[in-house]
MIROZA-253482 format. One record per residue (C-alpha): residue in three letters; z, x, y. Coordinates in Angstrom, 1 decimal, padded with zeros to 4 digits. Each point is the difference from the previous one (the first is absolute). Layout:
BEGIN
PT   residu       pz       px       py
PT      ala        Z        X        Y
...
// end
This chain:
BEGIN
PT   residu       pz       px       py
PT      unk    000.0    000.0    000.0
PT      unk   -000.9    001.4    003.4
PT      unk    002.9    000.4    002.3
PT      unk    000.2   -002.2    003.1
PT      unk   -001.3    001.9    003.1
PT      unk    002.7    001.8    002.0
PT      unk   -000.2    001.6    003.5
PT      unk    002.7    002.5    000.9
PT      unk    000.2    001.1    003.6
PT      unk    002.1    003.1    000.8
PT      unk   -000.1    001.4    003.6
PT      unk    002.1    002.9   -001.1
PT      unk   -002.3    001.2   -002.8
PT      unk   -001.0    003.1    002.1
PT      unk    003.5    001.4   -000.6
PT      unk    000.3    001.6   -003.5
PT      unk    003.0   -000.7   -002.2
PT      unk    002.9   -002.2    000.6
PT      unk    001.2   -003.5   -000.8
PT      unk   -003.0   -001.9    001.2
PT      unk   -002.6    002.4   -001.4
PT      unk    001.5   -000.4   -003.5
PT      unk    000.0   -003.8    000.3
PT      unk   -003.6   -000.1    001.1
PT      unk   -001.3    002.3   -002.8
PT      unk    002.2   -001.7   -002.7
PT      unk   -001.2   -003.5    001.0
PT      unk   -003.6    001.1    000.1
PT      unk    000.4    001.6   -003.5
PT      unk    001.7   -003.2   -001.4
PT      unk   -002.8   -002.2    001.3
PT      unk   -002.9    002.2   -001.0
PT      unk   -002.6   -001.1    002.6
PT      unk    001.8   -000.6    003.3
PT      unk   -001.6    000.4    003.4
PT      unk    002.1    002.3    002.2
PT      unk   -000.5   -000.2    003.7
PT      unk    001.4    003.0    001.9
PT      unk   -000.7   -000.4    003.8
PT      unk    001.1    003.6    000.9
PT      unk   -001.4    001.8   -003.0
PT      unk    001.4    001.1   -003.4
PT      unk    001.7    003.3   -000.9
PT      unk   -002.0    002.1   -002.4
PT      unk    002.6   -000.3   -002.8
PT      unk    000.3   -003.8    000.4
PT      unk   -003.8   -000.3    000.0
PT      unk   -000.3    001.8   -003.3
PT      unk    002.8   -002.1   -001.6
PT      unk   -001.8   -003.2    001.2
PT      unk   -003.3    001.1   -001.4
PT      unk    001.7    000.6   -003.4
PT      unk    001.5   -003.5    000.3
PT      unk   -003.4   -001.6    000.5
PT      unk    000.7   -001.1    003.5
PT      unk   -002.7   -000.4    002.7
PT      unk    001.1    001.6    003.2
PT      unk   -001.4   -001.1    003.4
PT      unk    000.9   -000.5    003.6
PT      unk   -000.5   -003.1    002.2
PT      unk   -003.7   -001.1   -000.3
PT      unk   -002.0   -002.7    001.6
PT      unk   -000.7   -000.9    003.6
PT      unk    003.2   -001.9    000.9
PT      unk    002.3    002.4   -001.9
PT      unk   -001.7    003.0    001.7
PT      unk    000.7   -001.5    003.4
PT      unk    003.6   -000.8   -000.9
PT      unk    000.5    003.5   -001.5
PT      unk   -001.5    001.6    003.1
PT      unk    002.3   -002.0    002.3
PT      unk    002.9    001.1   -002.2
PT      unk   -001.0    003.6    000.3
PT      unk   -000.3   -000.2    003.8
PT      unk    003.4   -001.7    000.2
PT      unk    001.6    002.7   -002.1
PT      unk   -001.4    002.7    002.3
PT      unk    001.4   -001.9    003.0
PT      unk    003.4   -000.2   -001.7
PT      unk    000.0    003.7   -000.7
PT      unk   -000.8    000.7    003.7
PT      unk    002.8   -002.4    001.0
PT      unk    002.5    001.7   -002.3
PT      unk   -000.7    003.3    001.7
PT      unk    000.0   -001.5    003.5
PT      unk    003.3   -001.9   -000.4
PT      unk    001.9    002.5   -002.1
PT      unk    002.6    000.7    002.6
PT      unk    003.1   -002.1    000.0
PT      unk   -000.3   -000.3    003.8
PT      unk   -002.5   -002.9   -000.7
PT      unk    001.5   -003.5   -000.5
PT      unk    000.5   -001.0   -003.6
PT      unk   -002.8   -002.6    000.2
PT      unk   -002.5    002.7    001.1
PT      unk    001.1    002.3   -002.8
PT      unk   -000.5   -002.8   -002.5
PT      unk   -003.5   -000.9    001.3
PT      unk   -001.8    002.5   -002.2
PT      unk    001.6   -001.4   -003.1
PT      unk   -001.1   -003.5    001.1
PT      unk   -003.6    001.3    000.3
PT      unk    000.3    001.7   -003.4
PT      unk    001.1   -003.3   -001.6
PT      unk   -003.1   -001.6    001.5
PT      unk   -002.1    002.9   -001.4
PT      unk    001.4   -000.5   -003.5
PT      unk   -000.6   -003.7    000.2
PT      unk   -003.7    000.5    000.8
PT      unk   -000.5    002.7   -002.6
PT      unk    001.8   -002.2   -002.7
PT      unk   -002.2   -003.0    001.0
PT      unk   -003.1    002.2   -000.4
PT      unk    001.0    001.0   -003.5
PT      unk    001.0   -003.5   -001.1
PT      unk   -003.4   -001.4    001.2
PT      unk   -001.7    002.8   -001.9
PT      unk    002.0   -000.9   -003.1
PT      unk   -000.8   -003.7    000.3
PT      unk   -003.7    000.8    000.4
PT      unk   -000.1    002.4   -003.0
PT      unk    001.9   -002.3   -002.5
PT      unk   -000.2   -003.6    001.3
PT      unk    002.2   -002.3    002.0
PT      unk    002.4   -000.9   -002.8
PT      unk    000.6    003.5   -001.5
PT      unk    003.2    002.0    000.7
PT      unk    000.1    002.5    002.8
PT      unk    003.2    002.0    000.4
PT      unk    001.1    002.1    003.0
PT      unk    002.4    002.4   -001.7
PT      unk    001.4    001.5    003.2
PT      unk   -000.2   -002.7    002.7
PT      unk    001.1    000.0    003.6
PT      unk    003.2   -001.9    000.7
PT      unk   -001.5   -002.0    002.9
PT      unk   -002.9   -002.4    000.7
PT      unk   -000.3   -001.3   -003.6
PT      unk   -001.6   -003.2    001.1
PT      unk   -002.6    001.8    002.1
PT      unk   -001.0    002.1   -003.1
PT      unk   -000.3   -003.2   -002.0
PT      unk   -002.0   -001.7    002.8
PT      unk   -002.4    002.9    000.5
PT      unk   -000.2    001.2   -003.5
PT      unk    000.7   -002.8   -002.4
PT      unk    002.4   -000.9   -002.8
PT      unk    001.9    003.0   -001.5
PT      unk    003.3    001.3   -001.3
PT      unk    001.8    002.6    002.1
PT      unk    002.9    002.3   -000.8
PT      unk    002.3    000.7    003.0
PT      unk    002.3    002.9   -000.9
PT      unk    002.2    000.0    003.1
PT      unk    000.3   -001.2    003.6
PT      unk    000.2    002.8    002.5
PT      unk   -002.0   -001.3    003.0
PT      unk    001.5   -002.3    002.6
PT      unk   -002.4   -002.7    001.1
PT      unk   -000.2   -000.3    003.8
PT      unk   -001.4   -003.0    001.8
PT      unk   -003.7    000.8   -000.4
PT      unk    000.3    000.3   -003.8
PT      unk    002.1   -003.2   -000.2
PT      unk   -002.6   -001.9    002.0
PT      unk   -002.8    001.2   -002.3
PT      unk    002.0   -000.9   -003.0
PT      unk    000.5   -003.5    001.2
PT      unk   -003.7   -000.4    000.9
PT      unk   -000.9    001.0   -003.6
PT      unk    002.8   -001.9   -001.7
PT      unk   -002.4   -002.2   -002.0
PT      unk   -001.2    003.2   -001.7
PT      unk    003.4    000.4   -001.6
PT      unk   -000.9   -002.6   -002.6
PT      unk   -002.7    002.4   -001.2
PT      unk    002.5    002.8   -001.0
PT      unk    002.7    000.5   -002.6
PT      unk    002.4    002.7    001.2
PT      unk    001.9    001.9   -002.6
PT      unk    003.3    001.8    000.9
PT      unk    001.2    002.7   -002.4
PT      unk    003.7   -000.8    000.6
PT      unk    002.1   -003.0    000.9
PT      unk    001.1    001.7    003.3
PT      unk   -003.6    000.5    001.1
PT      unk   -000.7   -003.6   -001.0
PT      unk    002.9   -001.2    002.2
PT      unk   -001.2    002.0    003.0
PT      unk   -003.5   -001.4   -000.4
PT      unk    001.3   -003.6   -000.4
PT      unk    002.0    000.4    003.2
PT      unk   -003.0    001.3    001.9
PT      unk   -002.7   -002.2   -001.5
PT      unk    001.6   -003.2   -001.3
PT      unk   -003.3   -001.6   -000.9
PT      unk   -001.5    002.8   -002.1
PT      unk   -000.4   -000.5   -003.8
PT      unk    002.4    002.6   -001.3
PT      unk    001.1    001.3   -003.4
PT      unk    002.1    002.9   -001.2
PT      unk   -001.8    002.3   -002.4
PT      unk    000.4    003.7   -000.8
PT      unk   -002.9    002.2    001.4
PT      unk    000.6    002.9   -002.4
PT      unk   -001.3    000.0   -003.5
PT      unk    001.2    001.9   -003.0
PT      unk   -001.6    000.7   -003.4
PT      unk    001.4    001.6   -003.1
PT      unk   -002.8    002.6    000.1
PT      unk    001.3    001.3    003.3
PT      unk    003.0    001.6   -001.6
PT      unk    000.4    003.8    000.1
PT      unk    000.0    001.7   -003.4
PT      unk    002.6    002.6   -001.1
PT      unk   -002.8    002.6    000.0
PT      unk   -000.8   -000.8    003.7
PT      unk    003.6    000.3    000.9
PT      unk    000.4    003.4   -001.8
PT      unk   -003.2    001.4    001.5
PT      unk    000.9   -001.2    003.5
PT      unk    003.4    001.8   -000.1
PT      unk   -001.7    003.1   -001.2
PT      unk   -002.6   -000.2    002.8
PT      unk    002.8   -000.3    002.6
PT      unk    002.1    002.7   -001.7
PT      unk    003.0   -002.3   -000.5
PT      unk    002.3    001.1   -002.9
PT      unk    000.8   -002.7   -002.6
PT      unk    003.7    000.1    000.9
PT      unk   -000.5   -000.4    003.8
PT      unk    000.0   -003.4    001.7
PT      unk   -002.9   -001.1    002.1
PT      unk   -000.6   -003.0    002.3
PT      unk   -003.2   -001.0    001.9
PT      unk   -000.7   -001.5    003.4
PT      unk   -003.4   -001.6   -000.1
PT      unk   -002.0   -001.5    002.9
PT      unk   -000.1    000.5    003.7
PT      unk    003.1    000.3    002.1
PT      unk   -000.2   -003.2    002.0
PT      unk    002.7   -001.3    002.4
PT      unk    001.3   -002.6   -002.5
PT      unk    000.9    002.8   -002.5
PT      unk    003.5    001.6    000.4
PT      unk   -000.7    003.7   -000.1
PT      unk    003.3    000.8    001.9
PT      unk    002.1   -001.0   -003.1
PT      unk   -002.2    002.3   -002.2
PT      unk    000.5    002.9    002.5
PT      unk    003.8   -000.6    000.1
PT      unk    000.2   -000.3   -003.8
PT      unk   -002.0    003.2   -000.6
PT      unk    002.3    001.8    002.4
PT      unk    003.0   -001.1   -002.1
PT      unk   -001.3    001.3   -003.3
PT      unk    001.9    002.7   -001.8
PT      unk   -002.2    000.0   -003.1
PT      unk   -003.7    000.9   -000.3
PT      unk   -002.5   -002.8    000.4
PT      unk   -003.8    000.0    000.0
PT      unk   -001.5   -002.3    002.6
PT      unk   -003.7   -000.9   -000.3
PT      unk   -001.6   -001.4    003.1
PT      unk   -003.6   -001.5    000.3
PT      unk   -001.6   -002.3    002.5
PT      unk   -001.1   -000.2    003.6
PT      unk    001.2    000.1    002.7
PT      unk    002.9    002.5   -000.7
PT      unk    002.4    001.7    002.5
PT      unk   -000.6    003.7   -000.3
PT      unk    003.1    000.9    001.9
PT      unk    002.2   -002.0   -002.4
PT      unk   -001.7    001.5   -003.0
PT      unk    000.7    003.5    001.4
PT      unk    003.6   -000.9    000.4
PT      unk    000.2   -001.3   -003.6
PT      unk   -001.6    003.2   -001.3
PT      unk    002.6    002.1    001.7
PT      unk    002.9   -001.9   -001.7
PT      unk    001.6    002.2   -002.7
PT      unk    000.0   -002.5   -002.9
PT      unk   -003.4   -001.7    000.7
PT      unk   -003.2    001.1   -001.8
PT      unk   -002.8   -001.6    002.0
PT      unk   -003.5   -000.7   -001.3
PT      unk   -002.4   -001.7    002.4
PT      unk   -003.4   -001.5   -000.6
PT      unk   -001.0   -001.3    003.5
PT      unk   -002.3   -003.0    000.0
PT      unk   -002.2   -001.8   -000.2
PT      unk   -000.3    001.2   -003.6
PT      unk   -001.8   -001.2   -003.1
PT      unk    001.6   -002.4   -002.4
PT      unk    000.2    002.8   -002.6
PT      unk    002.3    002.0    002.3
PT      unk    002.2   -003.0    000.6
PT      unk    000.3   -000.6   -003.8
PT      unk    000.9    003.7   -000.4
PT      unk    002.8   -000.2    002.6
PT      unk    001.4   -003.1   -001.7
PT      unk   -000.3    001.6   -003.4
PT      unk    001.9    003.1    001.0
PT      unk    002.9   -002.0    001.4
PT      unk    003.2   -001.3   -001.7
PT      unk    000.1   -002.8    002.6
PT      unk   -001.8   -001.2    003.1
PT      unk    002.0   -000.5    003.2
PT      unk   -000.6   -003.1    002.2
PT      unk    002.1   -000.1    003.2
PT      unk   -000.7   -002.6    002.7
PT      unk    001.5   -001.3    003.2
PT      unk    002.4   -003.1   -000.4
PT      unk   -001.8   -003.3   -000.2
PT      unk   -003.5    001.3   -001.0
PT      unk   -001.0   -002.7   -002.4
PT      unk   -003.7    000.5   -000.6
PT      unk   -001.3    000.8   -003.5
PT      unk    000.6    003.6   -001.0
PT      unk   -003.1    001.5   -001.6
PT      unk    002.1    003.1   -000.8
PT      unk    002.5   -002.0   -002.1
PT      unk   -002.8   -001.7   -002.0
PT      unk   -001.9    003.3   -000.4
PT      unk    003.1    001.6   -001.5
PT      unk    000.6   -002.9   -002.3
PT      unk   -003.6   -000.2   -001.3
PT      unk   -000.2    003.8   -000.5
PT      unk    003.4    000.0   -001.7
PT      unk    002.0    002.1    002.5
PT      unk    003.7   -000.8    000.7
PT      unk    000.9   -001.2    003.5
PT      unk    002.6    000.9    002.6
PT      unk   -000.1   -002.7    002.7
PT      unk    001.9   -000.9    003.2
PT      unk    001.3   -003.6    000.1
PT      unk   -002.0   -000.8    003.1
PT      unk   -001.5   -003.2   -001.5
PT      unk    002.4   -002.5   -001.5
PT      unk   -002.7   -001.5   -002.2
PT      unk   -001.1    003.3   -001.4
PT      unk    003.6    001.0   -000.5
PT      unk    000.6   -003.1   -002.0
PT      unk   -003.1    000.6   -002.2
PT      unk    001.0    003.6   -000.8
PT      unk    003.7   -000.7   -000.5
PT      unk    001.1    000.9   -003.5
PT      unk   -003.2    001.9   -000.9
PT      unk    001.1    003.2   -001.7
PT      unk   -003.1    001.8    001.3
PT      unk    000.8   -000.7    003.7
PT      unk    002.8    001.2    002.2
PT      unk    000.8   -001.8    003.3
PT      unk    001.9    001.5    002.9
PT      unk    001.2   -001.5    003.3
PT      unk   -002.6    000.3    002.7
PT      unk    000.5    003.2    002.2
PT      unk    002.9    001.1   -002.2
PT      unk   -000.7    003.7   -000.6
PT      unk    003.2    000.6   -001.9
PT      unk   -000.8   -002.6   -002.6
PT      unk   -003.6    001.3   -000.3
PT      unk    001.2    003.6   -000.4
PT      unk    002.3   -001.1   -002.9
PT      unk   -003.0   -001.6   -001.8
PT      unk   -002.2    003.0    000.5
PT      unk    002.7    002.4   -001.3
PT      unk    000.2   -002.1   -003.2
PT      unk   -003.7    000.3   -000.8
PT      unk    000.1    003.4   -001.5
PT      unk    002.7   -000.7   -002.6
PT      unk   -000.6   -003.8   -000.4
PT      unk   -003.7   -000.8    000.5
PT      unk   -000.9   -003.7    000.3
PT      unk   -002.0   -001.6   -002.8
PT      unk   -003.6   -001.0    000.7
PT      unk   -000.9   -003.7    000.7
PT      unk   -001.2   -001.8   -003.1
PT      unk   -003.7   -000.8   -000.4
PT      unk    000.7   -003.7    000.9
PT      unk    002.3    000.7    002.9
PT      unk   -002.6   -000.9    002.7
PT      unk   -000.8   -003.3   -001.8
PT      unk    003.7   -000.9   -000.2
PT      unk    000.2    000.5    003.8
PT      unk   -002.9   -002.4    000.5
PT      unk   -002.7    002.6    000.8
PT      unk   -003.3   -001.4   -001.4
PT      unk   -002.6    002.0   -002.0
PT      unk   -003.4    000.6    001.7
PT      unk   -001.5   -002.6   -002.4
PT      unk    002.6   -002.5    000.9
PT      unk   -000.6    000.5    003.7
PT      unk   -003.8   -000.4   -000.3
PT      unk    000.6   -003.1   -002.1
PT      unk    002.2   -001.4    002.9
PT      unk   -002.7    000.8    002.6
PT      unk   -002.8   -001.6   -002.0
PT      unk    001.9   -003.1   -001.0
PT      unk   -000.8   -003.3    001.9
PT      unk    002.1   -000.4    003.1
PT      unk    000.8   -003.4    001.5
PT      unk   -001.3   -000.4    003.6
PT      unk    002.7   -000.6    002.6
// end
């Protein structure tokens, strides 16, 4: 039986590796003949994986999508100029937010161009999914582009008057979209801001049994990094964004009185902080600055006894790092920044939770790693936490949806 057509739109496909890149390639592989629309291009590694998956990769095509995409590009350029012009805090807050408002409009136009392309390539009733959608102007994308599903990972942009007016003018387009929130907290934020939007909670991440690291991979990775079997190693994966709590990591490493290997990969990183860690007497630092290939990320995870996830209090968006560790079979050390995540991980023998920003508690956990390593998550750990397989996710996308 031929699989139902599926269009996957990923604006972030130009960046290799990471949470969203894995989901895109896994979904394309599970479907077998998906159309992937990447408005800003595709990283070479991702392109190769999509070709193996049998996906057709394209950008916005057709007269109307081309106009929308061009308008989105010009708006993005204008937003970039505005960010440079209004960078100083001497400007009023509304002026400093203006470039972000223009960028939201740019994303809206670009997404609409991609959705219209997907509708034209597969038909008006077939599923089109924006995997990394903007958190604003949902109805406008539906009105300009057509019916689609959109994942909103977090809400970071404050909507000022102009965006709110545009949103109200395009409100009838909200009936053309189904918005998926990866966590209950994101769902609640979206509901408060867009009370008429059709909304559901559904994990964005996918996990398959074949993702799991093998014992051979783990042994070779430790050899590649020069980490003795008896030494403890933890990894910090991904860019150092403001919502991550690197201060508690710094304070913890400064407390250590036993050797610990720290593996760091991602972009952006803070070179000054890395130099400070390298100078600490009990830290053995290994860095792989990003962006890096997926094989490098796997090697970093494979060499580690646990992955360390530290975030600021109240950050409640889905953690791709947590899901990556579980699907790869790597133990977790996680701050209790998100009550829902804390509840889900409570009682798991392969996870250790510590109070947010508490460096003393984290130092105690890291000291224990050498003599009492954590067990690996079971093969079915992700499924027990509600994370779907790629096949289950594509089946959800291609199943009939009731119109609002």
